[in-house]
VMD Tcl script that builds the backbone (N, CA, C; Angstrom):
set m [mol new atoms 480]
animate dup $m
set s [atomselect $m all]
$s set {name element resname resid chain x y z} {
  {N N UNK 1 A -128.006 -42.939 -197.216}
  {CA C UNK 1 A -128.722 -41.679 -197.027}
  {C C UNK 1 A -128.317 -40.977 -195.821}
  {N N UNK 2 A -128.027 -41.614 -194.702}
  {CA C UNK 2 A -127.638 -40.979 -193.411}
  {C C UNK 2 A -126.197 -40.425 -193.627}
  {N N UNK 3 A -125.350 -41.293 -194.218}
  {CA C UNK 3 A -124.009 -40.791 -194.376}
  {C C UNK 3 A -123.914 -39.458 -195.301}
  {N N UNK 4 A -124.821 -39.513 -196.340}
  {CA C UNK 4 A -124.742 -38.307 -197.250}
  {C C UNK 4 A -125.304 -37.063 -196.476}
  {N N UNK 5 A -126.288 -37.303 -195.595}
  {CA C UNK 5 A -126.937 -36.161 -194.924}
  {C C UNK 5 A -126.004 -35.656 -193.789}
  {N N UNK 6 A -125.246 -36.426 -193.103}
  {CA C UNK 6 A -124.473 -35.907 -191.985}
  {C C UNK 6 A -122.931 -35.981 -192.176}
  {N N UNK 7 A -122.495 -36.232 -193.429}
  {CA C UNK 7 A -121.051 -36.135 -193.646}
  {C C UNK 7 A -120.358 -34.974 -193.292}
  {N N UNK 8 A -120.929 -33.749 -193.640}
  {CA C UNK 8 A -120.255 -32.501 -193.406}
  {C C UNK 8 A -120.315 -32.161 -191.994}
  {N N UNK 9 A -121.392 -32.453 -191.239}
  {CA C UNK 9 A -121.400 -32.195 -189.742}
  {C C UNK 9 A -120.344 -33.090 -188.997}
  {N N UNK 10 A -120.279 -34.338 -189.364}
  {CA C UNK 10 A -119.361 -35.225 -188.716}
  {C C UNK 10 A -117.923 -34.858 -189.084}
  {N N UNK 11 A -117.687 -34.388 -190.335}
  {CA C UNK 11 A -116.336 -33.933 -190.650}
  {C C UNK 11 A -115.924 -32.664 -189.754}
  {N N UNK 12 A -116.874 -31.739 -189.635}
  {CA C UNK 12 A -116.642 -30.568 -188.753}
  {C C UNK 12 A -116.401 -30.880 -187.326}
  {N N UNK 13 A -117.100 -31.939 -186.847}
  {CA C UNK 13 A -116.882 -32.367 -185.419}
  {C C UNK 13 A -115.415 -32.834 -185.258}
  {N N UNK 14 A -115.037 -33.847 -186.166}
  {CA C UNK 14 A -113.765 -34.361 -186.082}
  {C C UNK 14 A -112.589 -33.355 -186.249}
  {N N UNK 15 A -112.831 -32.379 -187.241}
  {CA C UNK 15 A -111.768 -31.384 -187.672}
  {C C UNK 15 A -111.698 -30.558 -186.381}
  {N N UNK 16 A -112.649 -30.173 -185.717}
  {CA C UNK 16 A -112.577 -29.258 -184.531}
  {C C UNK 16 A -111.686 -29.857 -183.406}
  {N N UNK 17 A -111.496 -31.206 -183.410}
  {CA C UNK 17 A -110.607 -31.769 -182.458}
  {C C UNK 17 A -109.209 -32.038 -182.874}
  {N N UNK 18 A -109.103 -32.437 -184.102}
  {CA C UNK 18 A -107.695 -32.886 -184.578}
  {C C UNK 18 A -107.001 -31.813 -185.401}
  {N N UNK 19 A -107.728 -30.914 -185.867}
  {CA C UNK 19 A -107.176 -29.760 -186.677}
  {C C UNK 19 A -106.341 -30.131 -187.883}
  {N N UNK 20 A -106.693 -31.202 -188.430}
  {CA C UNK 20 A -105.980 -31.689 -189.621}
  {C C UNK 20 A -107.007 -32.351 -190.607}
  {N N UNK 21 A -107.109 -31.855 -191.829}
  {CA C UNK 21 A -108.137 -32.242 -192.688}
  {C C UNK 21 A -108.177 -33.760 -193.053}
  {N N UNK 22 A -107.026 -34.197 -193.483}
  {CA C UNK 22 A -106.833 -35.688 -193.796}
  {C C UNK 22 A -107.221 -36.572 -192.653}
  {N N UNK 23 A -106.668 -36.206 -191.414}
  {CA C UNK 23 A -107.107 -37.037 -190.197}
  {C C UNK 23 A -108.580 -36.929 -189.919}
  {N N UNK 24 A -109.118 -35.677 -190.152}
  {CA C UNK 24 A -110.571 -35.468 -189.909}
  {C C UNK 24 A -111.441 -36.346 -190.811}
  {N N UNK 25 A -110.964 -36.353 -192.061}
  {CA C UNK 25 A -111.777 -37.219 -193.089}
  {C C UNK 25 A -111.654 -38.712 -192.681}
  {N N UNK 26 A -110.516 -39.205 -192.297}
  {CA C UNK 26 A -110.367 -40.556 -191.876}
  {C C UNK 26 A -111.303 -40.824 -190.692}
  {N N UNK 27 A -111.226 -39.956 -189.676}
  {CA C UNK 27 A -111.965 -40.161 -188.592}
  {C C UNK 27 A -113.557 -40.103 -188.759}
  {N N UNK 28 A -113.864 -39.204 -189.747}
  {CA C UNK 28 A -115.359 -39.221 -190.072}
  {C C UNK 28 A -115.805 -40.521 -190.705}
  {N N UNK 29 A -114.960 -41.154 -191.541}
  {CA C UNK 29 A -115.212 -42.403 -192.051}
  {C C UNK 29 A -115.375 -43.447 -191.025}
  {N N UNK 30 A -114.310 -43.386 -190.037}
  {CA C UNK 30 A -114.394 -44.381 -188.934}
  {C C UNK 30 A -115.660 -44.268 -188.039}
  {N N UNK 31 A -115.997 -42.954 -187.951}
  {CA C UNK 31 A -117.236 -42.691 -187.146}
  {C C UNK 31 A -118.475 -43.234 -187.880}
  {N N UNK 32 A -118.558 -43.195 -189.089}
  {CA C UNK 32 A -119.680 -43.803 -189.869}
  {C C UNK 32 A -119.693 -45.322 -189.763}
  {N N UNK 33 A -118.464 -45.854 -189.887}
  {CA C UNK 33 A -118.310 -47.393 -189.606}
  {C C UNK 33 A -118.864 -47.821 -188.312}
  {N N UNK 34 A -118.351 -47.011 -187.264}
  {CA C UNK 34 A -118.853 -47.343 -185.935}
  {C C UNK 34 A -120.385 -46.987 -185.825}
  {N N UNK 35 A -120.972 -46.036 -186.498}
  {CA C UNK 35 A -122.374 -45.817 -186.476}
  {C C UNK 35 A -123.156 -46.980 -187.038}
  {N N UNK 36 A -122.669 -47.567 -188.115}
  {CA C UNK 36 A -123.305 -48.669 -188.809}
  {C C UNK 36 A -123.329 -49.942 -187.850}
  {N N UNK 37 A -122.076 -50.130 -187.148}
  {CA C UNK 37 A -121.971 -51.287 -186.217}
  {C C UNK 37 A -122.909 -50.974 -184.947}
  {N N UNK 38 A -123.105 -49.844 -184.626}
  {CA C UNK 38 A -123.859 -49.608 -183.329}
  {C C UNK 38 A -125.353 -49.133 -183.691}
  {N N UNK 39 A -125.711 -49.245 -184.825}
  {CA C UNK 39 A -127.135 -48.860 -185.156}
  {C C UNK 39 A -128.106 -49.625 -184.368}
  {N N UNK 40 A -127.869 -50.848 -184.125}
  {CA C UNK 40 A -128.736 -51.741 -183.388}
  {C C UNK 40 A -129.026 -51.312 -181.994}
  {N N UNK 41 A -128.085 -50.399 -181.533}
  {CA C UNK 41 A -128.230 -50.007 -180.036}
  {C C UNK 41 A -128.800 -48.610 -180.010}
  {N N UNK 42 A -129.040 -48.053 -181.150}
  {CA C UNK 42 A -129.532 -46.673 -181.191}
  {C C UNK 42 A -130.964 -46.626 -180.570}
  {N N UNK 43 A -131.273 -45.597 -179.700}
  {CA C UNK 43 A -132.570 -45.634 -179.060}
  {C C UNK 43 A -133.387 -44.454 -179.395}
  {N N UNK 44 A -133.355 -43.870 -180.622}
  {CA C UNK 44 A -134.157 -42.775 -181.042}
  {C C UNK 44 A -134.045 -41.601 -180.116}
  {N N UNK 45 A -132.888 -41.131 -179.819}
  {CA C UNK 45 A -132.745 -40.070 -178.994}
  {C C UNK 45 A -132.293 -38.648 -179.719}
  {N N UNK 46 A -132.208 -38.609 -180.841}
  {CA C UNK 46 A -131.612 -37.542 -181.640}
  {C C UNK 46 A -130.573 -38.046 -182.395}
  {N N UNK 47 A -130.705 -38.284 -183.749}
  {CA C UNK 47 A -129.605 -38.942 -184.467}
  {C C UNK 47 A -128.437 -38.038 -184.554}
  {N N UNK 48 A -128.612 -36.896 -184.895}
  {CA C UNK 48 A -127.505 -35.918 -184.953}
  {C C UNK 48 A -126.624 -35.842 -183.799}
  {N N UNK 49 A -127.260 -35.695 -182.685}
  {CA C UNK 49 A -126.432 -35.680 -181.378}
  {C C UNK 49 A -125.742 -37.090 -181.169}
  {N N UNK 50 A -126.318 -38.168 -181.458}
  {CA C UNK 50 A -125.682 -39.518 -181.374}
  {C C UNK 50 A -124.594 -39.672 -182.281}
  {N N UNK 51 A -124.574 -39.355 -183.438}
  {CA C UNK 51 A -123.549 -39.475 -184.479}
  {C C UNK 51 A -122.374 -38.458 -184.068}
  {N N UNK 52 A -122.713 -37.267 -183.656}
  {CA C UNK 52 A -121.850 -36.353 -183.207}
  {C C UNK 52 A -120.989 -36.853 -182.075}
  {N N UNK 53 A -121.625 -37.495 -181.136}
  {CA C UNK 53 A -120.950 -38.034 -180.034}
  {C C UNK 53 A -120.024 -39.178 -180.398}
  {N N UNK 54 A -120.448 -40.033 -181.399}
  {CA C UNK 54 A -119.537 -41.075 -181.861}
  {C C UNK 54 A -118.294 -40.388 -182.530}
  {N N UNK 55 A -118.507 -39.425 -183.369}
  {CA C UNK 55 A -117.392 -38.734 -184.069}
  {C C UNK 55 A -116.457 -38.099 -183.067}
  {N N UNK 56 A -116.983 -37.344 -182.103}
  {CA C UNK 56 A -116.158 -36.626 -181.088}
  {C C UNK 56 A -115.305 -37.550 -180.372}
  {N N UNK 57 A -115.957 -38.862 -179.906}
  {CA C UNK 57 A -115.105 -39.746 -179.107}
  {C C UNK 57 A -114.110 -40.357 -179.980}
  {N N UNK 58 A -114.371 -40.672 -181.233}
  {CA C UNK 58 A -113.375 -41.217 -182.229}
  {C C UNK 58 A -112.156 -40.158 -182.217}
  {N N UNK 59 A -112.527 -38.909 -182.492}
  {CA C UNK 59 A -111.459 -37.842 -182.586}
  {C C UNK 59 A -110.716 -37.649 -181.367}
  {N N UNK 60 A -111.288 -37.707 -180.221}
  {CA C UNK 60 A -110.467 -37.650 -178.899}
  {C C UNK 60 A -109.653 -38.825 -178.692}
  {N N UNK 61 A -110.203 -39.974 -178.963}
  {CA C UNK 61 A -109.332 -41.180 -178.873}
  {C C UNK 61 A -108.100 -41.179 -179.773}
  {N N UNK 62 A -108.366 -40.647 -180.998}
  {CA C UNK 62 A -107.337 -40.499 -181.940}
  {C C UNK 62 A -106.169 -39.706 -181.391}
  {N N UNK 63 A -106.684 -38.433 -181.001}
  {CA C UNK 63 A -105.763 -37.328 -180.447}
  {C C UNK 63 A -104.951 -37.909 -179.270}
  {N N UNK 64 A -105.586 -38.547 -178.324}
  {CA C UNK 64 A -104.933 -39.206 -177.183}
  {C C UNK 64 A -103.836 -40.095 -177.633}
  {N N UNK 65 A -104.250 -41.048 -178.604}
  {CA C UNK 65 A -103.346 -42.023 -179.001}
  {C C UNK 65 A -102.033 -41.417 -179.712}
  {N N UNK 66 A -102.346 -40.345 -180.497}
  {CA C UNK 66 A -101.295 -39.673 -181.148}
  {C C UNK 66 A -100.310 -38.983 -180.152}
  {N N UNK 67 A -100.949 -38.502 -179.105}
  {CA C UNK 67 A -100.167 -37.861 -178.065}
  {C C UNK 67 A -99.220 -38.802 -177.338}
  {N N UNK 68 A -99.868 -39.969 -176.985}
  {CA C UNK 68 A -99.020 -41.033 -176.390}
  {C C UNK 68 A -97.872 -41.483 -177.208}
  {N N UNK 69 A -98.070 -41.652 -178.501}
  {CA C UNK 69 A -97.010 -42.069 -179.427}
  {C C UNK 69 A -95.955 -41.083 -179.458}
  {N N UNK 70 A -96.418 -39.754 -179.454}
  {CA C UNK 70 A -95.412 -38.676 -179.480}
  {C C UNK 70 A -94.541 -38.646 -178.168}
  {N N UNK 71 A -95.174 -38.968 -177.069}
  {CA C UNK 71 A -94.460 -38.989 -175.761}
  {C C UNK 71 A -93.543 -40.211 -175.756}
  {N N UNK 72 A -93.979 -41.359 -176.323}
  {CA C UNK 72 A -93.108 -42.500 -176.306}
  {C C UNK 72 A -91.990 -42.264 -177.157}
  {N N UNK 73 A -92.137 -41.665 -178.383}
  {CA C UNK 73 A -91.117 -41.423 -179.226}
  {C C UNK 73 A -90.060 -40.365 -178.681}
  {N N UNK 74 A -90.562 -39.378 -177.987}
  {CA C UNK 74 A -89.714 -38.434 -177.319}
  {C C UNK 74 A -88.918 -39.172 -176.301}
  {N N UNK 75 A -89.566 -40.121 -175.538}
  {CA C UNK 75 A -88.787 -40.589 -174.354}
  {C C UNK 75 A -87.729 -41.554 -175.036}
  {N N UNK 76 A -88.073 -42.156 -176.151}
  {CA C UNK 76 A -87.149 -43.144 -176.858}
  {C C UNK 76 A -86.021 -42.353 -177.418}
  {N N UNK 77 A -86.317 -41.234 -178.008}
  {CA C UNK 77 A -85.078 -40.382 -178.602}
  {C C UNK 77 A -84.189 -39.873 -177.416}
  {N N UNK 78 A -84.764 -39.584 -176.316}
  {CA C UNK 78 A -83.937 -39.107 -175.133}
  {C C UNK 78 A -83.048 -40.214 -174.604}
  {N N UNK 79 A -83.696 -41.338 -174.568}
  {CA C UNK 79 A -82.956 -42.526 -174.033}
  {C C UNK 79 A -81.816 -42.976 -175.089}
  {N N UNK 80 A -82.225 -42.913 -176.266}
  {CA C UNK 80 A -81.219 -43.278 -177.293}
  {C C UNK 80 A -80.090 -42.424 -177.454}
  {N N UNK 81 A -80.382 -41.110 -177.360}
  {CA C UNK 81 A -79.259 -40.093 -177.353}
  {C C UNK 81 A -78.387 -40.260 -176.174}
  {N N UNK 82 A -78.983 -40.411 -175.040}
  {CA C UNK 82 A -78.153 -40.577 -173.838}
  {C C UNK 82 A -77.304 -41.820 -173.759}
  {N N UNK 83 A -77.934 -42.905 -174.393}
  {CA C UNK 83 A -77.214 -44.130 -174.316}
  {C C UNK 83 A -76.155 -44.435 -175.387}
  {N N UNK 84 A -76.297 -43.614 -176.490}
  {CA C UNK 84 A -75.365 -43.905 -177.650}
  {C C UNK 84 A -74.669 -42.541 -177.895}
  {N N UNK 85 A -75.182 -41.793 -178.804}
  {CA C UNK 85 A -74.551 -40.611 -179.353}
  {C C UNK 85 A -74.033 -39.636 -178.319}
  {N N UNK 86 A -74.905 -39.359 -177.315}
  {CA C UNK 86 A -74.472 -38.317 -176.356}
  {C C UNK 86 A -73.320 -38.812 -175.479}
  {N N UNK 87 A -73.367 -40.110 -175.119}
  {CA C UNK 87 A -72.240 -40.620 -174.329}
  {C C UNK 87 A -70.901 -40.704 -175.086}
  {N N UNK 88 A -70.939 -41.094 -176.349}
  {CA C UNK 88 A -69.912 -41.224 -177.123}
  {C C UNK 88 A -69.300 -39.787 -177.452}
  {N N UNK 89 A -70.131 -38.867 -177.754}
  {CA C UNK 89 A -69.819 -37.422 -178.004}
  {C C UNK 89 A -69.079 -36.912 -176.742}
  {N N UNK 90 A -69.663 -37.176 -175.627}
  {CA C UNK 90 A -69.194 -36.690 -174.422}
  {C C UNK 90 A -67.758 -37.227 -174.138}
  {N N UNK 91 A -67.524 -38.499 -174.416}
  {CA C UNK 91 A -66.086 -38.992 -174.224}
  {C C UNK 91 A -65.139 -38.462 -175.174}
  {N N UNK 92 A -65.532 -38.160 -176.474}
  {CA C UNK 92 A -64.571 -37.621 -177.429}
  {C C UNK 92 A -64.186 -36.255 -176.960}
  {N N UNK 93 A -65.311 -35.428 -176.634}
  {CA C UNK 93 A -64.970 -34.093 -176.146}
  {C C UNK 93 A -64.057 -34.091 -174.953}
  {N N UNK 94 A -64.261 -34.942 -174.060}
  {CA C UNK 94 A -63.518 -35.068 -172.904}
  {C C UNK 94 A -62.111 -35.338 -173.148}
  {N N UNK 95 A -61.881 -36.370 -174.003}
  {CA C UNK 95 A -60.424 -36.713 -174.498}
  {C C UNK 95 A -59.812 -35.495 -175.179}
  {N N UNK 96 A -60.483 -34.861 -175.974}
  {CA C UNK 96 A -59.909 -33.654 -176.651}
  {C C UNK 96 A -59.603 -32.605 -175.719}
  {N N UNK 97 A -60.445 -32.410 -174.712}
  {CA C UNK 97 A -60.069 -31.455 -173.680}
  {C C UNK 97 A -58.864 -31.816 -172.928}
  {N N UNK 98 A -58.742 -33.067 -172.537}
  {CA C UNK 98 A -57.572 -33.570 -171.830}
  {C C UNK 98 A -56.373 -33.405 -172.690}
  {N N UNK 99 A -56.393 -33.663 -173.961}
  {CA C UNK 99 A -55.266 -33.465 -174.882}
  {C C UNK 99 A -54.865 -31.920 -174.887}
  {N N UNK 100 A -55.838 -31.157 -174.978}
  {CA C UNK 100 A -55.443 -29.607 -174.947}
  {C C UNK 100 A -54.759 -29.210 -173.762}
  {N N UNK 101 A -55.378 -29.718 -172.688}
  {CA C UNK 101 A -54.674 -29.385 -171.275}
  {C C UNK 101 A -53.359 -29.942 -171.263}
  {N N UNK 102 A -53.056 -31.112 -171.672}
  {CA C UNK 102 A -51.712 -31.714 -171.678}
  {C C UNK 102 A -50.731 -30.909 -172.530}
  {N N UNK 103 A -51.208 -30.539 -173.702}
  {CA C UNK 103 A -50.371 -29.753 -174.690}
  {C C UNK 103 A -50.109 -28.429 -173.957}
  {N N UNK 104 A -51.065 -27.772 -173.352}
  {CA C UNK 104 A -50.786 -26.526 -172.727}
  {C C UNK 104 A -49.910 -26.597 -171.544}
  {N N UNK 105 A -50.084 -27.730 -170.801}
  {CA C UNK 105 A -49.152 -27.894 -169.708}
  {C C UNK 105 A -47.756 -27.993 -170.008}
  {N N UNK 106 A -47.442 -28.410 -171.246}
  {CA C UNK 106 A -46.065 -28.416 -171.744}
  {C C UNK 106 A -45.523 -27.035 -171.823}
  {N N UNK 107 A -46.281 -26.011 -171.937}
  {CA C UNK 107 A -45.778 -24.604 -172.081}
  {C C UNK 107 A -45.371 -24.029 -170.714}
  {N N UNK 108 A -45.920 -24.674 -169.664}
  {CA C UNK 108 A -45.606 -24.128 -168.314}
  {C C UNK 108 A -44.163 -24.440 -167.954}
  {N N UNK 109 A -43.473 -23.476 -167.332}
  {CA C UNK 109 A -41.988 -23.729 -166.953}
  {C C UNK 109 A -41.934 -24.981 -166.133}
  {N N UNK 110 A -40.847 -25.672 -166.286}
  {CA C UNK 110 A -40.667 -27.134 -165.727}
  {C C UNK 110 A -40.955 -27.060 -164.118}
  {N N UNK 111 A -40.291 -26.029 -163.441}
  {CA C UNK 111 A -40.407 -26.133 -161.963}
  {C C UNK 111 A -41.912 -26.037 -161.575}
  {N N UNK 112 A -42.671 -25.273 -162.343}
  {CA C UNK 112 A -44.066 -25.190 -162.013}
  {C C UNK 112 A -44.937 -26.373 -162.531}
  {N N UNK 113 A -44.548 -26.732 -163.618}
  {CA C UNK 113 A -45.286 -27.838 -164.390}
  {C C UNK 113 A -45.428 -29.148 -163.421}
  {N N UNK 114 A -44.381 -29.497 -162.774}
  {CA C UNK 114 A -44.387 -30.754 -161.922}
  {C C UNK 114 A -45.374 -30.576 -160.770}
  {N N UNK 115 A -45.359 -29.450 -160.238}
  {CA C UNK 115 A -46.344 -29.138 -159.016}
  {C C UNK 115 A -47.662 -29.219 -159.507}
  {N N UNK 116 A -48.036 -28.546 -160.616}
  {CA C UNK 116 A -49.344 -28.514 -161.279}
  {C C UNK 116 A -49.817 -29.989 -161.570}
  {N N UNK 117 A -48.882 -30.734 -162.167}
  {CA C UNK 117 A -49.191 -32.070 -162.571}
  {C C UNK 117 A -49.533 -32.931 -161.339}
  {N N UNK 118 A -48.866 -32.847 -160.300}
  {CA C UNK 118 A -49.108 -33.681 -159.119}
  {C C UNK 118 A -50.409 -33.170 -158.388}
  {N N UNK 119 A -50.510 -31.894 -158.326}
  {CA C UNK 119 A -51.620 -31.373 -157.498}
  {C C UNK 119 A -53.062 -31.482 -158.341}
  {N N UNK 120 A -53.039 -31.174 -159.649}
  {CA C UNK 120 A -54.248 -31.045 -160.312}
  {C C UNK 120 A -54.597 -32.364 -161.076}
  {N N UNK 121 A -53.549 -32.977 -161.668}
  {CA C UNK 121 A -53.883 -34.138 -162.349}
  {C C UNK 121 A -53.838 -35.415 -161.458}
  {N N UNK 122 A -52.905 -35.548 -160.571}
  {CA C UNK 122 A -52.808 -36.717 -159.750}
  {C C UNK 122 A -53.630 -36.630 -158.484}
  {N N UNK 123 A -53.842 -35.324 -158.027}
  {CA C UNK 123 A -54.733 -35.139 -156.827}
  {C C UNK 123 A -53.924 -35.212 -155.655}
  {N N UNK 124 A -52.675 -35.108 -155.640}
  {CA C UNK 124 A -51.842 -35.095 -154.495}
  {C C UNK 124 A -52.019 -33.951 -153.568}
  {N N UNK 125 A -51.767 -34.115 -152.321}
  {CA C UNK 125 A -51.941 -33.016 -151.368}
  {C C UNK 125 A -50.476 -32.269 -151.404}
  {N N UNK 126 A -50.499 -31.053 -150.713}
  {CA C UNK 126 A -49.187 -30.300 -150.606}
  {C C UNK 126 A -48.045 -31.229 -150.012}
  {N N UNK 127 A -48.491 -31.826 -148.927}
  {CA C UNK 127 A -47.482 -32.638 -148.234}
  {C C UNK 127 A -46.980 -33.804 -149.103}
  {N N UNK 128 A -47.813 -34.514 -149.805}
  {CA C UNK 128 A -47.526 -35.535 -150.764}
  {C C UNK 128 A -46.424 -34.972 -151.840}
  {N N UNK 129 A -46.813 -33.930 -152.385}
  {CA C UNK 129 A -46.035 -33.293 -153.391}
  {C C UNK 129 A -44.599 -32.860 -152.912}
  {N N UNK 130 A -44.679 -32.284 -151.631}
  {CA C UNK 130 A -43.336 -31.875 -151.059}
  {C C UNK 130 A -42.494 -33.104 -150.760}
  {N N UNK 131 A -43.048 -34.236 -150.437}
  {CA C UNK 131 A -42.320 -35.489 -150.229}
  {C C UNK 131 A -41.793 -36.037 -151.585}
  {N N UNK 132 A -42.619 -36.034 -152.510}
  {CA C UNK 132 A -42.297 -36.646 -153.881}
  {C C UNK 132 A -41.228 -35.795 -154.539}
  {N N UNK 133 A -41.272 -34.470 -154.401}
  {CA C UNK 133 A -40.300 -33.522 -155.105}
  {C C UNK 133 A -39.155 -33.074 -154.095}
  {N N UNK 134 A -39.182 -33.591 -152.882}
  {CA C UNK 134 A -38.279 -33.290 -151.924}
  {C C UNK 134 A -38.076 -31.760 -151.785}
  {N N UNK 135 A -39.200 -31.125 -151.576}
  {CA C UNK 135 A -39.250 -29.626 -151.365}
  {C C UNK 135 A -39.968 -29.366 -150.052}
  {N N UNK 136 A -39.849 -28.161 -149.539}
  {CA C UNK 136 A -40.599 -27.713 -148.383}
  {C C UNK 136 A -42.052 -27.562 -148.927}
  {N N UNK 137 A -43.065 -27.741 -147.984}
  {CA C UNK 137 A -44.469 -27.564 -148.280}
  {C C UNK 137 A -44.751 -26.155 -148.739}
  {N N UNK 138 A -44.101 -25.157 -148.084}
  {CA C UNK 138 A -44.302 -23.818 -148.417}
  {C C UNK 138 A -43.854 -23.439 -149.939}
  {N N UNK 139 A -42.827 -24.206 -150.246}
  {CA C UNK 139 A -42.247 -23.986 -151.745}
  {C C UNK 139 A -43.258 -24.564 -152.716}
  {N N UNK 140 A -43.973 -25.678 -152.325}
  {CA C UNK 140 A -44.984 -26.338 -153.169}
  {C C UNK 140 A -46.106 -25.282 -153.332}
  {N N UNK 141 A -46.607 -24.662 -152.155}
  {CA C UNK 141 A -47.657 -23.678 -152.282}
  {C C UNK 141 A -47.268 -22.541 -153.217}
  {N N UNK 142 A -46.066 -22.006 -153.013}
  {CA C UNK 142 A -45.644 -20.934 -153.683}
  {C C UNK 142 A -45.569 -21.150 -155.237}
  {N N UNK 143 A -45.179 -22.324 -155.559}
  {CA C UNK 143 A -45.039 -22.784 -156.987}
  {C C UNK 143 A -46.352 -22.875 -157.576}
  {N N UNK 144 A -47.368 -23.473 -156.836}
  {CA C UNK 144 A -48.760 -23.572 -157.198}
  {C C UNK 144 A -49.346 -22.180 -157.512}
  {N N UNK 145 A -49.027 -21.249 -156.566}
  {CA C UNK 145 A -49.412 -19.825 -156.694}
  {C C UNK 145 A -48.955 -19.215 -158.027}
  {N N UNK 146 A -47.698 -19.469 -158.246}
  {CA C UNK 146 A -46.972 -18.845 -159.394}
  {C C UNK 146 A -47.545 -19.484 -160.660}
  {N N UNK 147 A -47.844 -20.824 -160.612}
  {CA C UNK 147 A -48.310 -21.512 -161.792}
  {C C UNK 147 A -49.680 -21.053 -162.159}
  {N N UNK 148 A -50.565 -20.777 -161.128}
  {CA C UNK 148 A -51.833 -20.280 -161.410}
  {C C UNK 148 A -51.791 -18.921 -162.051}
  {N N UNK 149 A -50.814 -18.009 -161.458}
  {CA C UNK 149 A -50.666 -16.798 -162.218}
  {C C UNK 149 A -50.157 -16.835 -163.587}
  {N N UNK 150 A -49.260 -17.774 -163.770}
  {CA C UNK 150 A -48.728 -17.931 -165.159}
  {C C UNK 150 A -49.792 -18.259 -166.129}
  {N N UNK 151 A -50.646 -19.262 -165.635}
  {CA C UNK 151 A -51.809 -19.794 -166.446}
  {C C UNK 151 A -52.745 -18.594 -166.791}
  {N N UNK 152 A -53.071 -17.712 -165.782}
  {CA C UNK 152 A -53.901 -16.718 -165.983}
  {C C UNK 152 A -53.486 -15.744 -167.112}
  {N N UNK 153 A -52.164 -15.481 -167.029}
  {CA C UNK 153 A -51.526 -14.563 -168.071}
  {C C UNK 153 A -51.404 -15.156 -169.449}
  {N N UNK 154 A -51.119 -16.463 -169.529}
  {CA C UNK 154 A -50.888 -17.016 -170.845}
  {C C UNK 154 A -52.005 -17.859 -171.392}
  {N N UNK 155 A -53.031 -18.282 -170.685}
  {CA C UNK 155 A -54.128 -19.039 -171.218}
  {C C UNK 155 A -55.351 -18.167 -171.203}
  {N N UNK 156 A -56.256 -18.548 -172.232}
  {CA C UNK 156 A -57.560 -17.858 -172.223}
  {C C UNK 156 A -58.520 -18.873 -171.746}
  {N N UNK 157 A -59.439 -18.446 -170.862}
  {CA C UNK 157 A -60.489 -19.196 -170.236}
  {C C UNK 157 A -61.318 -19.993 -171.205}
  {N N UNK 158 A -61.599 -19.431 -172.327}
  {CA C UNK 158 A -62.430 -20.091 -173.309}
  {C C UNK 158 A -61.840 -21.315 -173.923}
  {N N UNK 159 A -60.396 -21.340 -173.785}
  {CA C UNK 159 A -59.722 -22.534 -174.383}
  {C C UNK 159 A -60.073 -23.717 -173.556}
  {N N UNK 160 A -60.525 -23.630 -172.340}
  {CA C UNK 160 A -60.779 -24.767 -171.624}
  {C C UNK 160 A -62.265 -24.826 -171.045}
}
mol reanalyze $m
mol bondsrecalc $m
mol representation Tube
mol addrep $m
């Protein structure tokens, strides 16, 4: 008799919190189960208020639990993407980029290509390059300058 009398009210209370009819129905049923279990502790204080409070707490607990699960899944997805797919994808893209750069370097005139190779790919200083290629340091600087100009004229920035 109590369930029949308050079922619509309890449903409205749970629906106001979870905003989903199926979840609200389930929570209303759980609230009535909790009510039956707690009937021995009821102290004649206003039954509608008491059952409303039980339903409200059930709905709030459910919403919090659902939010925690959502946060955990989001964190898991981020960790998973970073540790697997994202890392592998990054490596593949980096390798493709390196291959495109190497292919494009083959287009640079030979005298300029060696200087670019040692400076940008090997990380040599002007002095190290001049010693390696037996050139003056000023010649290395000039060739790098010319190589940069050549690249600006022949390459598109979006290619890299």
